[in-house]
N, C-alpha and C positions, 0 to 999 in steps of 0.2 A: 387548505393548505398547502398539505405533501405535492401537490402539482406542479407550485407556485415556490415552492421554501428555496429550492435553488433555480437563481434566475442564467440560464447556459448565456454565454459569450456571443451576438452576435457574427462573430468572426471565426466560427468553427469550423472544421478543426484548424487547432492553432500549429499543428507541423504534421505532417505527412510524409510517406516516405523521397518524395518528390523535390522537396527542401533539403535531403541529409547527404553531404560532397561524397560519399562512397556507396558502395551498392548494395540497399536494404529491402526487405518486400514487404516491411511494418514498420510502423511507431507508437508505440503502445507502452500499457504500466509502466508510469514514469514515477518515481519519489521528487519532489521539489523543495526545494528548502532556500531561504533568503540567505546571500553571503556576501555582509557591505551591503552595497548600494544595486546588487545582480541578486536577481531569481535563477535557482541553477536548478535545471531539469537534467535527471539520469533518465534515460529510458531505455525500453527494450528495444529488441529489432531482430527480426526472423532473416538469417541471409537464406540463398537459395538453395543452400547443403538443408534446411528445416529445422535448423542451430540457431541458437543465438547470442546476441552479443549485447552490451549496455553502451550508449554513446551518451556524449553532454551536450548539450543547448544552454544558451544563456540570454538573459532576458533584461529589461528597466524598466518594465512594467508589469510583468505578469502575465503578459497577454502574448507580442509577439517575440517569437525567441528565433536564435537563428543556431544552429550546430555547431559544434568545434568542425575541424576537417578530420580528424581521425577517432574511431571510437574512444572510450574512457577506460573499459573495462571488458577483454576478452579471456578465452581460458586460457589458463598459463600452462606454460609446458613442461614444466618443472619442478620439486619443489614435493610439498605435502599436500597442496590443495591440487597438483595435475590431473591424480586419477579420480579426481572426484567434477571436475572442470569437463572433461571431454566430450561432455554432450553440451554444453551451452551454460551461459549465466543471465539471469532474467528476474525479472520484476525486484528493481531496486526500492528501499524506501532508506529514507537520509532522515536520522534527529541528531539535532547538534545539542552537544551532552555538555557542560563547562565549556572548554575550549576547542574541543575538536567533535567531527563531525562524522559520527557513527553510519555506515553502508551495510546493513544487512540484502540478501540477495539468495536465490535459489542455486545452487551449485547441481546439474544434470552431471550423471554419468551411466553407466551399466549398472553401479551401485544403487543407484535410486535418488534420491532428492534429498541433499541435504540443505541447512539453511549453512552459510559462510556469512563472514564477520570480516570488513577493513574500517580504516579511518583515516580519516585526510584533514587537513588545517585549510587546506587553501587550493581546493580538487585540479592539483597539480600532480602532486605527490600523494601517492596513494599506497597504504602494508596493509597486507592481506594479516587478519589477527588471529582467528582459528576461526576453525568450521566448530559451530556451537549445537549443533544438534545432531543425532543418528538417522539414514533414513527412517519414516518416511514423512518429513515436515516442509511447510510452507509459509507466505502470510507471515511474517515475523517483522514485528516494530516493536521497538525501543522507547521507552519514554522520557522524556526531554531531561528528567530531573531523579536524583537518586530517592532511595526511601530506606531510610536507617542504613544509609551508608551503602548501599545493593544499589548496581544497575536491574531495570525490571523488564522485563519483554511480555508482550502477546506474540503467541503463534495459532497454529491450527494444524496438529498431526493428523494424520490419515489414520483413519479405522475400518475396517470391516464388517464390526461388530459393536458399534455403537453411532450416533449421529458424529460427522464432521463439526468442530466446536470448538472454543475458542478457550484456550487455558493461558496462564501467566506464571512464570519460570523468572529465578532470582539470581544473580551472579556478584559476587564481589570483584571481579576483575575483569568479566565481560571475557576469559577462556573455561571456566568452568561454572556449570549452573544449576541448579537445583530447586526444591521446595517448590516444584509443580503444585499446581490447584486447577480444578476447573472452573471456570468462571460465566461461560454461556453458552447455551444449546440450543439447537434452533429449536422454532416450534412446528408440530403435528401443523397442518390443513393451515399453513402461512405462508404468506408471501416467502419466508427463508424456508422453508420447512425439510430441502432438500442438504444444505452444507450454509455455513459461516464460514468467514474468515477476516482475521483482520485488514484493515485496508491502509488510511493514512497514518502517522504516530500520532499519537492521544495530545490533544489541544487542552492548556491548563484553564477553565472558567471559574468564578468563584465558587460556583455549584460542584462541580469537578471537572473530574477529566473528560472533555468528550472526546470519544473516539468514532470514528467513519469506518464502517465495516461494511462486506458485501455477503450479500444471501443469495442462494439459488433455489429456485422454482422449477421442477421439472413438467412440462407439457408436453401434449402428443406431438408438437412440434419440436421438439427438444428443451434445452434448458435456456432460462433466463435470469439474467444476472442483473439485480439490484442493488443500490447503495440506502443503507440506515445506520443508526446515531444509538450510540449506546453512553451513558454515564456511570463513571467510574469516581470511587472516593478518591478526597482529595489527599488522604493521608494514605491511607490502606487501597489501591487500586487491585485489588483480588476480591472487594468488595464491588458489584454492580447496582450503582445507587436505581438507577431506571433503565428502560430500552425503550425506544422508541414505537410504538404498534406499526406503525404505517411505513413503507419505504418514502425517502428522499427523493430518489431519481431512480428513473427506469429508462430503458433505451426505445426512445422515440425518433431523432433524426435520423436521415437515413444514411449514415455512415456510422450509428451504433447499430441500427439493426441488421444491414447487412456487409458482413465482411467476412475476414479471414475465419474467425468464429463470430455467427450469428447472434443478435440480441445481446449485445454484453455493454455495461459500463462498470469498470472497475478500477477503483481509485488506489494509487500507492501515494499520494501525498495530498497536502494541504497546507496552506502559508494562513496563518490569521494576522490580520493586518489590524494599526494603531485606532483605526475609526468603529472598530466591531464588528467590521465584517472579515469573512473569510472565504479565500481562493479554494477550490476545491478540483482537483485537476483528476483526469480521470482517459481510460481507455476506453475509444468507441471499437468495438467489434473486435478487439484483438489487432485493429486496425490503424488507427490515428488517435493522435491526442486532443481533448478537448478542455475545456475550462468553463468554470461557472462559481457564481458567486454568491453568499446567503451571508444573513446575519447571524452571527454566533447565538447571540440570544434566542431569536426562532430555535435555533437547531436544538438548545437546552431547553426549551420549552416544549419542544415535543415529546422529548425523552419524558419530562415530571407531569405531563397533564394527560397524555396520552400511553402510557406507562403499560408493559405484559412483562410477565418474568423470564428472568434473566435463566435460571434451569428449570 
């Protein structure tokens, strides 16, 4: 079941550097969301300096994307964000909360990696809101709904003394965050034993909030990044109801096995559809963008019927 649960699109990769109208070396790790009749993809690209920017591509069907003529987000040169974006902006995630789209991304600088938050209503005008973590945090996703009036996010702090795990944190205003709790850890001698991190923003189902996350396994030939699923309680997302014991996607196609970083499938976006399916987007080997489809019911069943401990 796990080998076929995500059906790869036959036209993968769906976006490469050759299709970007400005010079980039990669196209990967994209957040994707529906906006009106369009699918909006915010993708990360390496420049020849080795630093990253964020571009935007649009699609009417979720498979064939065309990039805008200019980058969407580049390191800002002045203001409070400038000192923390000097080395690049990376790995955007997009959540629609009420009437606006919230974008989280990694801001890199000589001061480490912080998570920045921006917002937009139209993907034309964008407002940087706040740097919402200290260093060193990555992989932040915001739930599409509030809980008791509070925004909620999942993220992955860096730690040298404990496994790289998933935490939840709350905010009344998107600027000040607290009440952090550990919600999920890697499992020793398991496909995600080295580290885990949030992937796409959680998707609401009848059984709970479905979270697509990445897990890393260290081999003699380097790290392998795979995707898995977990289920959070509908009313209290700090409670992980179930975690699928097996992965749903691993590097197999040539552009996932070999690239800028070998053996990587890394998701920052997924779009649920009215027919009960979900389009899952992932970067292949930190080089190209890919997409596949799965049934939400199958992903939920994998969590509930073949579950392992969250902590």
